[in-house]
N, C-alpha and C positions, 0 to 999 in steps of 0.2 A: 057156225060160220065156216064156209068152205075154205080150203087151202088157197084157192085163187083169190077169194075175197080178202083173206088175211094179207096176202102179198100186195094186193091193190091198195089196201089201207096203209101198209108200211111205206109203199112208194109215194102215196099222197103226202104223208107226214114228212118224208125226206125231201120232197119237192118244195113243200111249204117252208121247211127250215132253210133250204137252199135259197129260195127266193128272198126270205127275210134277211139272210146273210149277205145278199147282194145289194141291199138297200144302201143308199148313199150314207156314208159315215159322217160324223161331225167334221167340219172343215179343219184340216191340220194347220196350226199356226205357222206362218212363214217366219223363219229365223230372222232375228233383228239384224239390221245393217250395223256392223260393228265399227265404231270409230275408235281406233286404238291410239293412245297418246303416249309420247315417249316418257314423260315424267310429270310430277305434280303441277307445275305452273301451266303446262299445256292442257292437262286434264281439267283443271278448274275452269279455265277459259272455255274449253269445249263443252263442259257441263252446262254452262250458262248459255252458250250460243245454240246448242242442240236441244235445249229444254222444250219438251212438248212436241218434238218432231216425231210423227208416227213411225214406228218400226225401227227406231234408232237407239242403239245402246252405246254408251261411252265408257271406256275402260282405261285405267292407268297401268301401262305395261310395267314400269319400274316399281310400282307400289308407292303407297303414301309416305313411307318412312325413309326412302332413299334420298340422299343428298344430290348434289350436282352430278352430272353424268360423265365427267371427264374420263373416268376409267371404267365405265360400265361394261360388263360382259353379258352378252345375250345368253339366256338359259334355254334348255329344251322347251320349257313352258312358254317362254317368249316366242320361240319359233313356231310353236303350234298355234298361238294366237295370231301371229302375223299371217299364217297361211289362210285363216278364215276372215281376216280383217277386210273391210271395204275401203277404209281410208286410214292413213297413218298421219298423225299430227306431230311435227317436229318443231322444236324451237329454232333450229337452224343456226347459222353463224359459227358452225364448227363445234357446237355443243355435243351433238350425237356422233361420236367418232365411229360408232358401230353401224351407222346408217348404210354404208356401202354393203355390209352383210345383209341388211334387210332388203336392199334392192336386188341383190344377187338371188335371194330366195324368192322374191315376188316382183319380177320385172314389170308386172301389170298393176302393181299396187300404187294408187295415187298418193303422193306425199304432199301434205299441206305444210308449207314453210312459213311459220309465223313471223319470221324476221325478214321476209321478202321486201326489198326496197327500203329497209331501215338502215341508216348510216351507222356503222359499227365503230366503236372506239378501238383505235389501232393498238395492238399489243406490241410487245418488244421481244426480240430474240425468237426462240422457237415456239413461243406461246400462241402466236397468231392473234387474230382480232378477238376482242372480248365479247363473249356471247350472252352475257347476263342482262339482256335487254329488259326482261320483265321486272327486274328489281326497281327500275324507274317506273313510277306510275304512268307517266306519259308513254313509256315504252310498252307497258302492259296494255294501254289503250290502243296503241298502234297495232300491236299483235292481235288484239281481239278483233279489230276491224279487218285485219288481214285474214284471220281464220274464218270470219263470217262470210267474206266475199268468196273465198276459195271453196267453202262448203256450198254456197249458193251456186257456184259454177259446176260443181261436181254432182249436186243433187238438185237439179233445176225444178223438180216438182215441188220442193219445199223451200225454194230460194227466198220467198218473201218472209217466211217465218225465221229463217236463219238471220236475215238482215235485220228484222225487227228485234230479235233477241240480242243480236250484236249491238244494236243501237242502245237498247236498254242497259246492257252491261257496261258499255262505254260511258254512258251517262252516270252510272253509279260510281265508276272509277273516276270520272271527272269531279264528282262531288268530293270524293276522297282527296284528290289532288288539291282542290281548293282549300279544304280545311287544313291540309298539311302545310301548304304555303302560308296560310294565315298564321300558323303557329311557329314556323321555322324561319321565315324570311327575315325576321328581326332578331334572330338569336345573337347574343353578344359574343359568344365563342363559336368559331366555325371550323376549328381544326379537329379532326378525328383520326383515330387509328383503328383499322378494321382487321378482321381475322384473315380473310383471303380476298382474292380479286373479284368479289361478287358485287361490290358497291360503287364502282366508278360512275355508272349511269345515274344511280340514286344521288350520289354526291353532286354530280353535274347539275341535275335538275333543281336541287335545293340549295345550291351555292355553298356547299361544304367542301373543305379541302382535306383529302386523305393524305396525311403527312408521312404515313408509314403503313406497311402491311405486315402482319406478324408471320403468316404462312402464305407464301405465294401460291402454293398448291396444297390443298388439304392432305394431311398425312405425312407431309415432308417437314418435319420439325426444324425450326431454325437452329443454327449453330449458336454456341455461346457468344461468339463475336457479333452475330446478327442481333441477338437479344440485347447485348450491351449497347449496340448502336441505337436500337429502338428506345432503350432507357434514356440515352443521352438526348434523343429527339424530344421525348416527352418533357424532360426537364428544361431544355433550351427553349422550347416553344410554349411551355406552360400548358400543355395539352390537358384538357379536362375529360375527354371522352375516349375511353378504351373499350373496344367491343369484341366479344366472342360471338359464336353462332351456336344455336341450340343443337345443330346436327353433328357437332364435333366437340371433342374434348378440349377444355380450355386451359390445359397445362401450361402452354407457352404464355398465354395471356396472363395467367395467374402469376407467373414468374416476373413479368413486367410490373404487375400491380404491386408485388411485394417490394420491389426496388424503388417504386415511385410514389406509392401511397394513393394512386389513382384507382378507384374501384372498377372492377370488370363488370360491364353490363352486357346484356344480350341484344343483338340486332339480328333479326330473322330475315334471310333472303327469300323466304316463302318457297323453299324447295321441298318441304315436307308438310304434312298436315292431314286434314280429314277429308271426307267426301262432301263436306258442306260447300255448296257453290259460292258462299261468301267467305271461304277460308282465306283467300288472298287479302280481301279487304280487312278481315279481322287481324291478320298478321301485320298489315301496315298500320292499322290503328294502334296496335300494341307497340310497334316501332316508334310511332309518333309520341306516345306517352314516355317511352324510354329516352328519346332524344330531347324532349322538353326538360326532363330532369337533368340529363347530362350537359346540355348546352346552356342551361340557365334561363329558358324562356318561361313565360307565364302561361 
């Protein structure tokens, strides 16, 4: 083989390799549309409403074990996720105090307000309105419908699917509401003491009376005088239902229980849980069982 023939062959192989290297590669997967939710109740609702929507991923920013967001502080990881999010889902009503920081970081980020148009229970003093709308099943239904409609407006290509999913989830919540009313409406005892201000919407829906709150803000332990006042209330009104929350230590509630002989039970505001789309319903079914025992219903 001549030197010229050798170089021609080498050039032919190189060209062949170059041509094959320029062939169209497998299609690169488009990154998912990220729906970032402030915390567990919004995450669970969004999981149900965005189920099966192509190219959409739903994430829980605060994580499944974080309680209410009263004093939540954004982390560098949060900020990184906010930068790539397509939609941010907030409870609203003053729950997300850090939301202004989110908007400063991403002024173009659409924020879905789950409490839009919902009448809030007025707070006292510096506390502001009560944002715990989702703890009422009716409130959770209203929020689900809000989220579905706002998703549909922001992602019109999948509007019908968001609305269909929202309707199915609202129907499952309505079934929950019906069975809870059937069990609780005739409860002979209706006075309860809760751990903090998470349950006014729930109490209003089911005709319960919150006669005292042990800790107005989680982490701010009541004084000895406040605990003594709670003990007097329990005895005077013959309260049978004393509740703590699974997200917080029950030290103060235990102190009241020792003085009154009333057992401490757990009532869950559904602010933590799993990735199960039915986790809110499961939490409320567990609450129903506890309330039936505490209030003396069958």
